[in-house]
C-alpha angles and dihedrals in degrees: 000000000000116000113224133180127260089248094053091048093048090048090051094050092049089052087049092053091052089048095055093050095049123082143155100066131072090198091082125060094255138063140337130210084227096222133306102258100093125120093257121224110084124031120217118195122210110201120216122203119189143123101279095170133034133035096330098045095108089067094038096051089053091051090051096047094045093053090049091052089055091054091048092050091051093051093045092052091040085231094171110038110231096011126105113193121214128181123219118189132203129192115233094178088219088287122130094212093053090044090053091054090047090053089053090050094051088049091055091056105079093197089065108097099164142011130216115210167332118208098204124063091215089057090045090057091053092053105042100083095045091053094044095049087057092041088237113154119234122194114187120200093195117025107115102167105124094214094066091073105016103039132246093292095050093135091065106016125021114207123172109242107195129011092212099056123091136156137198092204120086118240137257088248082077102024097057095049092044089056090048093054093050093048095049102034103031106025091037093224116155108171118056134185108209121209130175140175095233091242126126092259102040098041094046094047092048088049097055091044094051092050092053094042092053091044090055091052102265123140124232102215096181147355133203137173115215133202107249091210092068134073097192107099099156094122091048092047088053092053090050093053092048093047095067090228116164094203139023121218114201124194106200145056138307099259088070099026095063097053090040092055091048095048094045089055090047092052087061102260102125094190134123123264113218125196144159133257092297091074097041098106133104089241086070089061092047091052098044095040119191088345088076094070108117093014113134136217133185119212136183116267130351123309107286091221092061097046118099087207091061101050095097092046091052092047096045092048092056092044091053089058103227110181094222132059118256086236127187100329102037097108091043091050093051088050092047090054092043088053090058090047090053092048088051091050093051091050093048093047092048089054104053094271099307139089116264123229091254093048097142092056092045094049089049089052094047093049091070090068099037111129130167145138104266141178090276099042128269110001118204136122138239128225090281095052090253123139114265087212103091099173122135138181134210117217130195128200110244128164092350098308140081113260123192108240102168138010128190147099131283114265107201 
């Protein structure tokens, strides 16, 4: 976790306050009126929390825009009679402390009946209790840390943590082992050097990968924890070269993974770097340069561009004219927002066409049974609030772009 000064945090919160009160334009970091085609009457706000500035903004802006598109679509289709949906986005900068303050801000706005986000599992951890106390539902398109839903002892005893927390992305309990199986069985790599950034997502993912890789018969020839605030990995790269590893697994995100891959190759270790969905963004390739060729990343679901269920989303996103790409979590963000819309629809229909006084609690309750055909496939949730869709894809960097090389599910 990055350490920031009190001044920086205060400034961020002030910016967040301005963001929450602004609406009507997607060109700022805040809200959108999400179209003019709603049924009128009552306005329901869908909050969006993501890193809208900083190193991870490429992913965060895709989350914001995709949730906004879902609200616009619901309004255009008058999907919930008498309800107009509006999105309001806050920038968490990838920082748990800021995310927690954003959660408090969303709770204070009584029009907010659900929140899409966040991106980072560490930020998600900081928000869960705030939302749950207020019975405000949260649906993350990107959190993959297993403990968020199944508890710290999820390997031996799964216990649901918060009734208000759901996610449309599958977890690292599946993603890490899926990557290990591909690296060992398909890529035929037997000696791995494992690196992580010490954060909830990165350390957890590296852990589940390592467990499966060793179970398959692979050898861990070295481990290292890096400081995510630095971009100088020369000493780590030297250790990788000396270890004799034929592959590197990195648990973390692309701002560090790109330079790390480049510096490992520069040190003379011409071996692939493998990571999870946190590195699956074109920015990784830009940061690593030509050294990224042959590097691998797993990501949740199947490639959106190849899904028949996503064709309308891809076309509508382009038509809407968003300046940023929907990126790795666009389809999941749309589906997260749509899950909230479906829950609101159920609550309104069960209450004679209007929202009840305890709308937040009712929406949270309704979310457990939400089920629909979404952008990413069938969307529904299990008893822990986890996505029932467990599909994953391995991507390889070829000719300066990520190319899907294998899709499937983990078979443990």
